[in-house]
C-alpha angles and dihedrals in degrees: 000000000000125000121237086225117100121237126194122228094259093050092048089053091050091049093051094048090050096048087050087053089054090049091056088057092047090059088067090067096051111133092009108079105053130171079026121067119251104249131178129197137187130188125213131177103207102309094337118106111226105172147316138208143168132210103262101185144350112276091030130098117295122244096266094055091044088055092048089050088047092052089049094049088051090057092252097122097120093047094059091083106089094013131127125245117206116196135169095229134032109274116257119252105190138070120260129135086330132031118266115278094221090068091055091048091053094045095058095047101246111176103201136025123194121187140172111221132024110239111252093207108109091222090064109017110132093340096107090065095053093044097048096036085055089060093051091259115143111228125194118183132179094052113150082352098161094052092047094045091049090052094047092041095119096047092045085053095051093047092049098044106022089232130100123259105259122218118187108208123188141155123217146170123248088265091054098256121141095208127047130236111310093359087265105113137059111247100214129056126238095263092055091045089053086054089051092051090051089052087051087052088058091048130085097203140012120213124205135166125247092252089060089054094050098043103034106024091210130194097214091201134128107265140122094100097307104139114230110227117233110276095018113132124212108261119266109267111222124194125191113196142160092234135000090223088069092062121090113248091213093052110133092244090061099039107038132093091268096053091123089063091062118102121185125201121193128208092349117195100152101066093164088054091054091049088053092052094045089055100039101037100029105028095240112168099161120033120192118209115212107172145111135274101279099056091036089059092050092053092050092048090052090049093235099132117093098174137032123207116180128179109205113197123195099249133109111197112147096226120169094240108095126198089232121022126219131021131293120349114238089247126024114237131215132199121234130192090027126198129183131190137173120228111182108303093342130087122209123207118194131176148131129274098210106036091244118174 
């Protein structure tokens, strides 16, 4: 949403740089704020920095109020009048667990608000512009929009569809096997495993099949040296199984200290319904799939996967556990927005399955 106010090129460059600065702060809240979005904000008066903040957890103050509090703590309260607030997402304009940020902006006398992405939530969408401009505050939306939208992609998807953003994660050898020769060796090296656990940190739930529980007895927790931020809960552990009776009662996910974070779904046919429930009832915005070729194929056939993360390890073993079971998919899939990284001996390829931006 563009502002009717004119901006020169130098100001436009400053605006973009400061929204990107706010985006760096927003990354500190990644995996912590669901079902809310991770948002960052900074405040400047001309070229003087006044304060910054980000949304830490759902139910706590939003990024704008955190930035205002930081400016006050730094002794810049008198300077807020006439300043500019930069934020990654359109400020909220309705009461929820916290008061609307638009009112706080008005109360302190900020003269200009610059943000990245319009809030898709019908309660807020476009309202900030009208409310703030009615008070004589200049509003500029759509600044550094692509970077902010890419970062907020899972939350934007969840608001639009009512379902979590689904990431399929798997490790495989060069010949497409998900277990190494003789089933005796871990496929991925430690560096790649640390990457996976950081991915878990950014997720709200991990979904596996009953077979994984029976054969691997997984913990499905955040470990491997990845530090848990204060207030972060272990992800929900979700199991799809044909029968609960087939699951071992002494499995780790039922007996460890996080057993209350385990959810079991039996004989599921309506995958979409489960996704809606995970989002609406349990606040899941990002769901990580960690299962074998049979279930993976089903999720791909039902077009329920938005993002693909594959660890490729330099082994050729010819095992019988394939990355994707069966023959040709009904429709061939292609990755978009592809990123590759090397972690130790392993390579990770990550991309989108729908070319979303």
